[in-house]
C-alpha positions in Angstrom: -32.2 27.6 1.3 -30.5 24.3 -0.1 -28.2 22.7 2.1 -24.2 22.5 0.4 -23.2 19.0 0.8 -19.3 18.8 0.8 -17.8 15.1 -0.6 -15.5 13.3 1.5 -12.8 14.1 -1.2 -13.3 17.4 -0.8 -13.4 17.6 3.3 -10.2 15.5 3.0 -8.1 18.1 0.3 -9.7 20.8 2.8 -8.2 19.2 5.8 -4.7 18.4 3.7 -4.2 22.0 3.3 -5.3 23.3 6.4 -3.1 20.5 8.2 0.0 21.7 6.1 -0.7 25.1 6.9 -0.9 24.7 10.7 1.8 22.4 10.6 3.8 25.3 9.0 3.2 27.7 11.2 4.0 25.4 14.1 7.4 24.2 12.6 9.4 27.5 13.9 7.8 27.4 17.4 9.3 24.7 19.3 7.8 25.1 22.2 3.9 25.3 21.0 4.7 23.1 18.5 5.7 20.0 21.1 2.9 21.0 23.2 0.2 20.8 20.2 1.6 17.9 18.1 1.9 15.7 21.7 -1.5 16.7 23.2 -3.5 17.1 20.0 -2.4 16.3 16.3 -0.8 12.9 17.1 -3.4 11.6 19.1 -6.3 12.6 16.8 -4.2 10.8 13.9 -3.7 7.7 15.9 -7.1 7.3 16.6 -7.9 7.3 12.8 -5.1 4.7 12.1 -6.3 2.7 14.9 -9.9 2.8 13.8 -8.6 1.3 10.4 -6.6 -1.4 12.2 -9.9 -2.1 14.0 -12.0 -2.8 11.0 -9.3 -4.3 8.4 -9.3 -7.9 9.9 -12.9 -8.7 10.2 -13.6 -7.3 6.8 -10.9 -9.5 4.9 -11.8 -12.9 7.1 -15.8 -12.4 6.0 -15.7 -11.3 2.8 -12.6 -13.7 2.0 -14.4 -17.0 3.5 -17.6 -16.0 1.5 -15.7 -15.3 -1.7 -14.2 -18.5 -1.3 -16.9 -20.8 -0.5 -18.1 -18.8 -3.6 -15.9 -20.4 -5.9 -16.4 -23.7 -4.6 -13.7 -26.1 -6.8 -10.8 -25.7 -5.2 -8.9 -26.5 -8.5 -10.4 -23.2 -9.8 -9.0 -21.4 -6.4 -5.6 -23.0 -7.2 -5.7 -21.5 -10.9 -6.7 -18.3 -9.3 -3.9 -18.2 -7.0 -1.2 -18.8 -9.3 -2.5 -16.5 -11.7 -2.8 -13.9 -9.2 0.7 -14.3 -8.0 2.4 -14.5 -11.4 0.7 -11.1 -12.2 2.1 -9.6 -8.8 5.4 -10.7 -9.9 5.8 -9.4 -13.3 4.3 -6.2 -12.3 6.6 -5.8 -9.2 9.8 -6.7 -11.5 9.0 -4.1 -13.9 8.6 -1.4 -11.3 12.1 -2.1 -10.1 13.7 -2.1 -13.4 11.8 1.2 -14.1 13.2 2.9 -11.0 16.7 1.7 -11.7 16.6 2.8 -15.1 15.2 6.4 -14.0 17.5 6.5 -11.2 20.8 6.0 -13.5 19.6 8.2 -16.0 18.3 11.6 -14.2 21.1 10.5 -11.1 19.2 12.3 -8.4 21.9 11.7 -6.1 24.7 13.4 -8.0 25.8 17.1 -7.3 24.5 16.7 -3.5 26.1 18.4 -0.3 25.6 16.0 2.5 26.4 18.4 4.9 23.3 20.4 3.9 20.9 17.2 4.5 18.5 16.6 7.5 19.5 13.4 9.4 16.9 11.4 11.1 17.5 8.8 13.7 16.7 5.3 11.9 17.8 3.1 14.8 13.8 2.3 15.2 14.2 0.0 11.9 17.4 -1.6 12.9 16.0 -4.4 15.2 13.7 -5.8 12.3 16.7 -5.4 9.7 18.7 -7.6 11.8 16.1 -10.2 11.8 15.9 -9.7 8.2 19.3 -10.0 7.6 20.0 -13.0 9.7 17.1 -14.8 8.2 14.1 -14.8 10.4 12.3 -13.0 7.5 13.6 -14.8 4.7 11.6 -16.0 1.8 11.5 -19.7 2.7 10.6 -17.9 6.4 7.6 -16.4 4.7 6.3 -19.5 3.2 6.3 -21.1 6.8 4.9 -18.2 8.5 2.0 -18.6 6.2 0.7 -21.3 8.6 -0.6 -19.6 11.6 0.0 -21.6 15.0 -2.5 -19.7 16.3 -5.4 -17.9 14.2 -6.3 -15.7 17.0 -2.8 -14.5 18.0 -2.4 -13.4 13.8 -6.2 -11.7 14.0 -4.9 -9.7 17.5 -1.3 -9.0 15.7 -2.8 -8.2 12.3 -0.8 -10.9 10.6 -2.6 -10.4 6.8 -0.8 -13.5 5.3 -1.8 -16.1 8.0 -5.1 -14.6 8.3 -5.5 -15.0 4.3 -4.1 -18.6 4.3 -6.7 -19.6 7.2 -9.6 -17.9 5.6 -8.8 -19.3 2.5 -8.6 -22.8 3.8 -11.6 -22.4 6.2 -13.6 -21.4 2.9 -12.4 -24.4 0.8 -13.6 -26.4 4.0 -17.0 -24.7 4.1 -17.6 -24.7 0.3 -17.6 -28.7 0.6 -20.1 -29.5 3.3 -23.7 -30.0 2.5 -25.7 -26.6 1.6 -28.2 -27.2 4.8 -24.9 -27.5 7.0 -23.0 -24.2 5.5 -25.7 -21.9 4.9 -26.1 -20.7 8.3 -22.2 -19.9 8.5 -22.4 -18.2 5.1 -25.3 -16.1 6.3 -23.4 -15.0 9.2 -20.2 -13.9 7.3 -22.4 -11.9 4.8 -24.0 -9.9 7.4 -20.6 -9.7 9.3 -19.0 -8.6 5.8 -22.0 -5.8 5.0 -22.1 -4.8 8.9 -18.2 -3.8 8.7 -18.7 -2.2 5.5 -21.4 0.1 7.3 -18.8 0.4 9.9 -16.2 1.4 7.4 -18.5 4.4 6.2 -18.9 5.6 9.8 -15.2 5.5 10.3 -14.7 7.5 7.2 -16.7 10.4 8.6 -13.9 11.1 11.0 -11.3 10.7 7.9 -11.0 14.5 7.6 -9.9 14.9 11.3 -7.3 11.9 10.8 -5.9 13.6 7.8 -5.5 17.0 9.3 -3.7 15.5 12.1 -1.4 13.3 10.4 0.0 15.8 7.6 0.2 18.7 10.5 2.3 16.3 12.5 4.7 15.8 9.3 5.4 19.3 8.3 5.5 20.5 12.0 8.1 18.1 12.5 10.5 18.6 9.4 9.1 21.9 7.8 9.9 22.6 4.2 13.5 23.2 4.6 14.4 19.6 4.5 12.8 19.0 1.3 15.1 21.7 -0.6 18.3 19.5 -0.9 16.3 16.4 -1.8 14.0 18.4 -4.3 15.3 16.1 -7.4 14.6 12.7 -5.6 10.8 13.9 -4.4 10.7 15.0 -8.1 12.0 11.9 -9.7 9.7 9.5 -7.4 6.9 11.5 -7.9 7.6 11.7 -11.7 8.3 7.7 -11.6 5.0 7.0 -10.1 2.9 9.2 -13.1 4.9 7.2 -15.5 4.3 4.0 -13.9 0.8 4.3 -12.9 -0.2 6.2 -16.3 2.0 4.5 -18.8 2.8 0.9 -17.5 -0.6 0.3 -15.6 -2.4 2.1 -18.4 -0.8 -0.4 -21.2 -1.8 -3.3 -19.1 -5.3 -1.7 -18.6 -5.7 -0.9 -22.3 -4.3 -4.5 -23.1 -7.4 -6.0 -21.1 -10.0 -3.4 -22.8 -10.1 -1.2 -19.6 -9.3 2.3 -19.0 -7.0 3.7 -16.4 -8.3 6.9 -16.0 -11.9 5.2 -15.4 -10.2 3.6 -12.6 -9.1 6.7 -11.3 -12.1 8.6 -11.5 -13.7 5.5 -9.5 -10.9 5.6 -6.9 -10.6 9.4 -6.8 -12.0 9.4 -3.0 -9.7 6.5 -1.9 -6.5 8.1 -3.9 -6.9 11.2 -1.9 -7.4 9.4 1.5 -4.6 7.0 0.9 -2.3 9.9 -0.3 -3.0 11.8 2.8 -2.4 9.3 5.4 0.2 7.1 3.5 -1.7 4.3 4.4 -3.2 1.7 1.9 -5.1 -0.2 4.9 -7.3 3.2 5.4 -8.9 2.0 1.7 -9.0 -1.8 1.4 -12.4 -2.2 2.4 -13.4 0.3 -0.2 -11.5 -0.9 -3.0 -12.6 -4.5 -2.5 -16.4 -3.1 -2.6 -15.9 -0.4 -5.5 -14.4 -3.1 -7.6 -17.0 -5.5 -7.0 -19.7 -2.9 -8.2 -17.5 -2.4 -11.2 -17.9 -6.0 -12.7 -15.4 -8.0 -10.2 -17.0 -11.2 -8.7 -16.6 -11.4 -4.7 -14.6 -14.4 -4.8 -11.8 -12.5 -6.9 -11.9 -9.0 -5.3 -11.8 -10.7 -1.6 -8.8 -12.8 -2.3 -6.8 -10.7 -4.8 -7.0 -7.1 -2.7 -5.8 -8.7 0.6 -3.1 -10.6 -0.9 -1.9 -7.8 -3.3 -1.2 -5.6 0.0 1.2 -8.3 0.9 2.5 -9.0 -2.7 2.0 -6.1 -5.4 3.2 -2.9 -4.2 4.5 -1.3 -7.1 5.0 1.9 -5.5 7.0 0.8 -2.9 9.2 -1.2 -4.8 9.6 1.5 -7.4 10.6 3.9 -4.7 12.9 1.2 -3.3 14.8 1.1 -6.4 15.2 4.6 -6.9 16.0 5.1 -3.2 18.9 2.6 -3.4 20.5 4.0 -6.6 20.0 7.8 -5.3 22.1 6.4 -1.6 25.2 5.1 -4.1 24.9 8.2 -6.0 25.1 10.2 -3.1 28.4 8.4 -1.5 29.8 8.3 -5.1 29.7 4.9 -5.6 29.1 3.6 -9.2 27.2 0.1 -9.2 28.4 -2.3 -12.1 25.7 -3.8 -14.3 26.3 -7.1 -12.2 25.6 -5.1 -9.1 22.3 -3.9 -10.5 21.2 -6.9 -11.6 21.9 -8.4 -8.0 20.0 -5.3 -6.5 17.0 -6.3 -8.7 17.1 -10.0 -7.9 17.3 -8.9 -3.7 14.3 -6.6 -4.2 12.2 -8.9 -5.8 13.0 -11.5 -2.8 13.2 -8.8 0.2 10.0 -7.2 -0.8 8.3 -9.9 -0.8 10.0 -12.0 2.2 9.0 -9.0 4.6 5.5 -8.3 3.7 3.1 -6.9 6.4 6.5 -5.6 8.6 5.8 -1.8 10.3 8.1 0.9 8.2 8.3 -1.9 5.3 9.9 0.4 2.8 12.8 1.5 5.1 13.6 -2.4 6.2 13.6 -3.3 2.8 16.3 -1.0 1.7 18.4 -1.4 5.3 18.0 -5.2 4.2 19.1 -4.8 0.7 21.6 -1.9 0.5 24.5 -4.0 1.9 23.9 -6.8 -0.6 25.7 -4.3 -3.2 28.0 -2.4 -0.7 25.6 0.7 -0.3 26.4 2.4 3.3 23.2 1.8 5.2 24.0 5.4 7.1 22.7 6.8 3.6 18.9 6.2 4.5 19.2 8.4 7.5 19.6 11.5 4.9 16.0 10.5 3.1 14.0 9.5 6.5 13.0 13.1 6.8 11.4 13.2 3.2 10.3 9.7 3.5 6.7 10.7 4.9 6.2 13.2 1.7 7.4 10.0 -0.8 5.1 7.4 1.1 2.1 9.3 0.2 2.9 8.9 -3.6 3.9 5.5 -3.5 0.5 4.4 -1.3 -1.6 6.3 -3.8 0.1 4.0 -6.9 -0.2 1.0 -4.5 -3.8 1.4 -4.4 -4.2 1.9 -8.4 -2.0 -1.1 -8.8 -4.3 -3.3 -6.6 -7.3 -2.1 -7.6 -6.5 -2.4 -11.3 -5.0 -6.5 -10.4 -8.9 -7.4 -9.2 -10.3 -6.2 -12.6 -7.1 -8.1 -14.7 -7.6 -11.4 -12.9 -11.2 -11.0 -13.3 -10.8 -10.5 -17.0 -8.3 -13.3 -17.3 -10.6 -15.6 -15.3 -13.7 -14.5 -17.9 -15.5 -13.6 -14.9 -15.7 -10.2 -15.6 -19.4 -8.4 -15.7 -19.0 -5.7 -18.6 -22.7 -4.9 -18.6 -22.0 -4.2 -14.6 -19.3 -2.0 -15.7 -20.8 0.1 -18.2 -23.8 0.7 -15.9 -21.4 1.8 -12.9 -19.5 4.0 -15.5 -22.9 5.9 -16.2 -23.1 6.6 -12.7 -19.8 8.8 -12.7 -20.6 11.0 -15.4 
């Protein structure tokens, strides 16, 4: 009898459905819920997140150093960096403007009875937000924080921007050495990189358990009742993400002779995993690996993907703009055109200025709302469905960063068309 093999994507989908069912059963049984969530589900979910965090830093460092050393010419590297930042800025600005336009057009906050909304404590974000508003996470400060005073401290705290900066500088220095001197270290980095990708495959075997636990905790804690008054907001965010993902990114892909549906097909496992866990980090290594296999050079994929995790969060910025307008509508605040322009400009800066901060979307909103006179307390009303919204925006972040690798590869005229065609044949 032939043994049936269930793919990772199906395992994760099954785990997602089972997690929702278990969470729904536990939601109304307070005592049992607290026991199961505290002793079983939360630890199982945290194990998965910790496993992912464990592998991200060594993969980013080893692949970046290899990639940058492969570029060799520092002038080429400067051009690559400039093109990447320009692309990121244009795309995220379009996401902000689209979000504000859709929120003004469909007005998800109009007519919502605030007494029906479930409030959640958002004090955990207050301290970080105070730092943002006081300037300790300003745009200038972010530029300064790029340079780590202690690279080992940055690695221990998974501070991605300083790690990227160090790896790039190290790679440039390494590439300038004579071949006999640099080759042994390049061989070591190659071995580390390949070993870490093998470790990633091992960690992914635990992914269904992690997904089951994480979604189970969410549904058990909030249930489905919290979704009803905010159904219009949830529907609009999901529709906006589809419009941006298939429409805007689809047009960008078409302009570069790419197909957005092919990219989605390549990343189907990663999209399901990112959606289920609401964490982009879970798929960072696999995006780099797959984009490389699809024809992007290692030097570009290893630079663009980690940088994109700090500067190219299309889903997050799209959501933040919709959420800001939603809260204004909730309180009956009619924003003027000037205030909306200020909101766009503030989001453009703030979303970059605190990249990598835990709870980044909430922190960005808390830091931004005050600039146009929107009450910060409104965030407490949408915090209960934030996880549901986070799942969709994370999936869009993944597509956006994968497409960015291919776009920059095309822009640099380094995309391997033949390799891409061969890879597409394996999808059929």
